[in-house]
C-alpha positions in Angstrom: 7.1 10.5 -15.8 4.1 11.8 -14.5 1.9 10.2 -12.0 2.2 8.2 -9.1 6.2 7.2 -8.2 6.5 4.7 -5.0 9.4 2.3 -4.1 9.7 -0.5 -1.4 10.0 -4.5 -1.7 7.8 -6.6 -3.4 8.0 -10.7 -2.5 6.8 -13.5 -3.7 3.6 -14.7 -1.8 2.8 -18.5 -1.0 -0.4 -18.7 0.4 -2.2 -21.9 1.7 -5.5 -22.2 0.7 -8.3 -23.5 3.1 -8.7 -22.6 6.7 -6.8 -24.2 9.4 -2.9 -24.7 10.5 -0.6 -24.5 8.0 0.8 -28.0 8.5 -2.7 -29.6 7.1 -2.9 -27.4 3.9 -2.5 -29.4 0.7 -2.8 -26.6 -1.8 -1.0 -23.9 -1.9 -1.0 -20.8 -4.3 2.3 -18.4 -5.4 2.0 -14.6 -6.2 3.2 -11.5 -5.5 2.8 -8.8 -2.9 4.0 -5.5 -1.4 2.4 -2.8 -0.2 4.2 -0.2 -2.6 3.5 -2.2 -5.5 -0.3 -3.2 -5.0 -0.8 0.6 -4.9 0.9 0.8 -8.0 -1.2 -1.8 -9.5 -4.5 -0.2 -8.1 -3.6 3.2 -9.4 -2.5 1.8 -12.9 -5.9 -0.6 -13.0 -7.9 2.6 -12.1 -6.4 4.3 -15.1 -3.4 6.8 -13.8 0.2 6.3 -14.4 2.4 4.5 -12.1 5.8 3.9 -12.0 7.4 1.2 -8.7 11.1 1.1 -8.0 12.7 -1.6 -6.4 15.5 -4.7 -5.9 14.4 -8.2 -6.3 16.9 -10.9 -6.8 18.4 -12.9 -9.8 16.1 -15.7 -9.3 12.3 -17.1 -10.6 10.0 -15.1 -8.0 12.1 -11.9 -9.2 11.5 -12.7 -12.8 7.5 -13.1 -11.9 7.7 -10.0 -10.1 9.0 -8.0 -13.0 6.7 -9.3 -15.5 3.5 -9.0 -13.4 4.1 -5.2 -12.7 4.8 -4.8 -16.3 1.7 -6.8 -17.5 -0.5 -4.4 -15.2 0.8 -1.4 -16.7 3.1 -0.3 -13.7 6.4 1.2 -15.0 8.4 -1.0 -13.1 12.2 0.3 -12.4 13.6 -3.3 -11.6 17.2 -3.4 -10.1 18.3 -7.1 -10.0 20.2 -8.0 -6.8 23.0 -10.7 -5.8 20.8 -11.5 -3.0 17.4 -13.4 -3.2 14.0 -11.9 -3.5 11.8 -11.9 -0.4 9.0 -14.4 0.7 6.0 -14.4 2.8 4.3 -17.3 3.6 0.4 -16.5 4.7 -2.3 -19.1 5.9 -5.5 -18.7 7.8 -5.9 -20.2 11.0 -9.6 -19.3 11.3 -12.0 -18.3 9.3 -11.3 -14.6 11.1 -7.4 -14.5 12.0 -4.5 -14.8 9.4 -1.0 -15.5 9.9 1.7 -14.1 7.7 5.3 -15.2 8.0 8.2 -13.1 6.4 11.4 -14.1 5.1 13.4 -11.1 4.0 16.0 -10.3 6.0 18.9 -9.8 4.0 16.9 -9.7 0.8 17.6 -8.0 -2.4 14.7 -5.7 -1.2 16.0 -4.7 2.1 19.0 -3.7 -0.1 17.5 -0.6 -1.5 19.3 2.2 -1.1 19.0 6.3 -1.8 21.0 6.3 -4.5 18.1 3.7 -6.3 15.7 6.3 -6.6 16.5 8.7 -9.6 16.3 12.5 -8.7 14.8 13.2 -12.2 12.2 10.4 -11.4 11.4 12.4 -8.2 11.2 15.8 -9.7 8.9 14.7 -12.8 6.5 12.6 -10.5 3.0 14.2 -9.7 3.1 12.4 -6.2 5.3 10.4 -4.4 4.0 7.5 -2.4 5.9 5.6 0.8 5.1 3.8 3.2 6.4 2.8 7.1 7.0 -0.6 5.9 10.3 0.1 3.9 12.2 2.0 6.7 11.9 -0.8 8.8 14.0 -3.0 6.5 17.3 -1.8 6.8 19.5 2.0 7.5 19.6 2.1 3.8 16.2 1.5 2.9 15.4 4.2 5.5 17.8 6.4 4.4 16.0 6.1 0.7 12.9 7.0 2.1 13.7 10.0 3.9 16.0 11.3 1.0 13.4 10.7 -1.6 10.9 12.6 0.6 13.0 15.4 1.2 14.2 15.9 -2.5 10.3 15.4 -3.7 9.2 18.6 -1.2 12.2 20.5 -2.3 10.7 20.0 -6.0 7.0 20.8 -4.9 6.2 17.1 -5.4 3.3 16.1 -2.6 4.2 13.3 -0.5 1.6 10.6 0.4 2.5 8.3 3.4 0.7 5.2 4.6 1.7 4.6 8.1 1.5 0.8 7.7 2.9 -0.5 10.8 4.2 -4.3 10.6 4.7 -5.6 14.3 6.6 -8.4 12.8 9.3 -6.1 11.6 9.8 -3.2 14.3 8.0 -3.1 17.7 5.7 0.2 18.5 8.3 1.6 20.4 11.2 1.4 17.4 8.8 2.5 14.8 7.3 5.2 16.7 10.1 8.4 16.5 10.6 7.1 12.7 6.9 7.3 11.7 6.4 10.2 13.5 9.3 12.1 11.8 8.1 10.6 8.2 4.1 11.7 9.2 5.4 15.2 9.9 7.1 15.4 6.0 3.9 14.4 4.6 1.2 16.1 2.4 -1.1 13.1 2.7 -1.4 10.4 5.6 -3.2 7.2 5.9 -3.4 5.3 9.0 -5.9 3.0 10.5 -6.7 4.0 14.3 -4.3 1.4 15.9 -1.5 2.7 13.5 -2.3 6.5 14.4 -1.8 5.9 18.4 1.9 4.9 17.5 2.4 8.6 16.2 -0.2 10.5 18.1 -2.2 10.5 21.5 -6.1 11.4 21.6 -8.4 11.2 18.7 -6.2 10.1 15.3 -7.5 12.5 12.8 -7.1 15.7 14.7 -3.4 14.5 16.2 -2.2 13.7 12.9 -3.7 16.8 11.0 -1.6 18.7 13.8 1.6 17.3 12.4 1.4 19.1 9.7 -0.3 16.7 6.2 -3.4 18.7 4.7 -5.0 15.6 3.9 -5.4 12.8 6.8 -7.4 9.7 6.2 -7.8 7.4 8.8 -9.1 4.0 7.5 -11.4 1.8 9.9 -12.2 -1.5 8.1 -15.7 -2.3 8.1 -16.4 1.2 9.8 -15.5 2.9 6.8 -13.2 6.1 7.0 -12.7 9.7 8.5 -10.6 12.3 7.0 -9.6 15.9 7.3 -8.8 17.5 4.1 -8.2 21.0 3.5 -9.6 21.6 6.7 -13.1 19.8 5.9 -14.0 16.9 7.8 -15.4 13.7 5.9 -17.2 10.3 7.1 -17.3 7.4 4.7 -19.3 4.6 5.9 -18.1 0.9 4.4 -20.2 -0.7 2.0 -21.9 -3.8 2.7 -19.7 -6.6 0.8 -19.0 -10.4 2.1 -15.4 -10.6 2.9 -13.4 -13.6 1.5 -10.0 -12.1 2.1 -9.1 -8.7 3.9 -5.5 -8.8 3.4 -4.6 -5.8 0.7 -7.7 -3.7 1.0 -5.6 -1.0 2.9 -3.8 -0.9 -0.3 -6.6 -0.8 -2.4 -7.8 2.3 -0.3 -4.9 3.8 -0.9 -4.9 3.3 -4.4 -8.4 4.5 -5.1 -8.0 7.6 -2.9 -4.6 8.4 -4.6 -6.1 7.5 -8.5 -9.1 9.9 -8.0 -6.5 12.5 -6.6 -4.1 12.3 -9.7 -7.4 12.0 -11.8 -8.3 15.9 -10.2 -11.4 14.4 -8.1 -13.1 16.2 -5.2 -12.0 15.0 -1.7 -15.5 13.6 -1.3 -15.3 11.6 -4.6 -11.5 10.6 -4.0 -13.0 9.2 -0.5 -16.1 7.1 -1.9 -13.6 5.5 -4.6 -11.0 4.6 -1.4 -14.1 3.3 0.2 -15.2 1.3 -2.5 -11.8 0.2 -4.3 -11.5 -1.2 -0.7 -14.8 -3.2 -0.5 -14.0 -4.8 -3.9 -10.7 -6.0 -2.7 -12.0 -8.1 0.3 -14.4 -9.8 -1.6 -11.4 -11.7 -3.6 -8.4 -13.8 -2.4 -5.1 -12.4 -2.8 -2.7 -9.4 -2.1 -3.2 -7.6 -5.3 -5.4 -9.7 -7.6 -8.7 -8.4 -6.2 -7.5 -4.8 -7.1 -10.6 -2.7 -9.0 -11.0 -1.3 -12.5 -13.2 1.5 -12.9 -15.9 -1.0 -14.5 -15.4 -3.0 -11.4 -16.3 -0.1 -9.1 -19.2 0.8 -11.2 -20.5 -2.9 -11.0 -20.3 -2.8 -7.2 -22.2 0.4 -6.8 -24.7 -0.7 -9.4 -25.2 -4.7 -8.7 -28.6 -5.7 -7.8 -28.0 -9.1 -8.1 -25.5 -12.0 -7.6 -25.3 -13.3 -11.2 -24.5 -10.8 -14.4 -26.1 -12.7 -17.7 
C-alpha cells in the first residue's frame, strides 16, 4: 500500500432539493458523505492512491457506500457492523444558510476501534490523514485516531490533521483539549480561522505552527488561504466562481493539497491546486459529487466562456 490512508465514518446523505424549510421540500436526493471518504475520493480523482477504512451497517446504505468508494478508485476496507449505517439530513433554509442534522449516535461508524486500523497499513502508507470529527464519535473511535497517529509517527509516516470541528457532536470546551493534543502530533494541519481559535489564541497560522506541525494551512473560504510551510509563508487568493453548494469545499481543498503533496509538487503548487479544487467543488451540489479531476481543474483555470462546444 502506498499513498493516502484515512479512516472515519461515512454516512448516507438525504439532501432536500430547493431552498426553504424542510417541511416544504418535495424532492430529495440520496448520496453519501463523510469528511475522510470525501478526501479519499478527491485524492483518487486527482490521480494519487487512496485507502479508506471504516465501519458500515449490514444495510442498503452500507452497500451504497462500499460500491461508491470502490467505483471512485478508492481502496475501501469496509468492516460490516451489526449496528446501522449513520445518516445525515441536509436542507438549505435560505440561499446562504444550510442545516445538517445527524443520526449517528450508536451507529456502525461510531463503533470504530483501534484494532480496525491494521498496523501494516499504517507502516506502508505514504501519509495518514485524520480529522477532528472521528474523536468526537466515541471513546473507541478516539482511541483509534490517537493509536493510529502514534503508530504512523513511529514508522516515519507523515500525519495530516484537519481540525474539522463539528459543533453538533461536541462543544468547543470539550473539543479543545483533544484537538490541541491531536494537532500537536501532526506534521500537516488544516483549519479554518474559527477552528484554529478552539486550539490556540492569537494569529491562527503562527499559533498552530508553534504546536509543532511543519505545514500549517488555514483555509478561509472566499478569502483563499494562508499557510506556513517549512518556514515559508504563503497567501493564495480564492478563485471567483459562482457558489452553488459550499458543503464539501473544505474536503476538496484538503484533497487537492494532499494529492499534490503525494505527487511531489512544491508547496506553492499544492496550495494553488487546493484552492482550485475547493472552488470547483462549490460550483456543484453534493458532498463528494463535485470533487474535481485534473481535467476539471485545467478547465477551471483556462475557462474563458461558459459553454464548451
